N, C-alpha and C positions, 0 to 999 in steps of 0.2 A: 504494500499500499504506500502510495506516495505521500499523501498528507492526511491529516485528521479532517473529518467533516462533521458539521453540526446542523441540526434542524430545530427551529423553535416553533412552538404553537402559535397560532394566529390570534390576534386581537386580545392580548392580555392572558391567554391561557398559559398556565405554568409549565406545560409539557415541553420536554427537551429530549432529543435523540441525538446521540453522538457516536461516531465511529472512531476508534482509536487503536493504537497498538498497546497491549498489555505489558506487564513487567517482563514477561518471557518472550516477547515478540509476537505473541499471538493476536489475531484481530478480535476486538471486543466491540460490543454495542452497549452503550449506556443509555438507559431510560431513567429520566428524572421527572417525577410528577409534582415536584415542589414539596414543601413541608417535610423535608428529610425522607422522602419515599424514593429510593433509588434501586434499580435493579441492573446488574451487569450480566450480559450474556456473552459467552465466548463461542466463536465459530469453531466447530470441531473439525472442519476440513480446510486445510490450507490452500486448496485448489479452487478458490472462489474468485469471482469476478467483482472487483471493487465497484465498478459501475452498477452492477446488478444489486449489490447490497446497498449502495447509495439510493438507488431507485426504490428499494423497499422502505427505507427510512423516510424518503420524501413522500411516498404515498401514505404511509402510516401516520405521519405527523398531521396530516390534513383531515383525519377521521375523527369522529366524536369520541370514540374510545380508542385511544392511541395504542396502548399495550396489546389489547386483543387483536387489533388490526395488524400490529407488527408481527405477532406470532402467526396469524393466518397467512400473511403475505410471505413470511419466511418458509412456512410449510408448502404453500403453493409453488414456490420456486425451488423446493427441495434443498434449502440451505439449512443444514443442521447446526443447532446451537445447544449449549449447556449453560445452566444458571451458575454463575460464579458467586454472586453476592445478591442479597436481598436486604 
């Protein structure tokens, strides 16, 4: 992955989705719903396309229920993740 990417909820919604490298160099998705509610997901397959993952985040952040939309879109694109932190 070249750079970190981040997506923010529209019109004052506290939702945040970010794509980053974790401490061991693995790609992670960070979901923050505000008020100290954060979930970190790690991609289990290193052979993923950064553009596809960014498209998932971009789609999910615009949905009314961001986290369920994120999980559904990851499943639809067969991008496997594991929960690192809640």
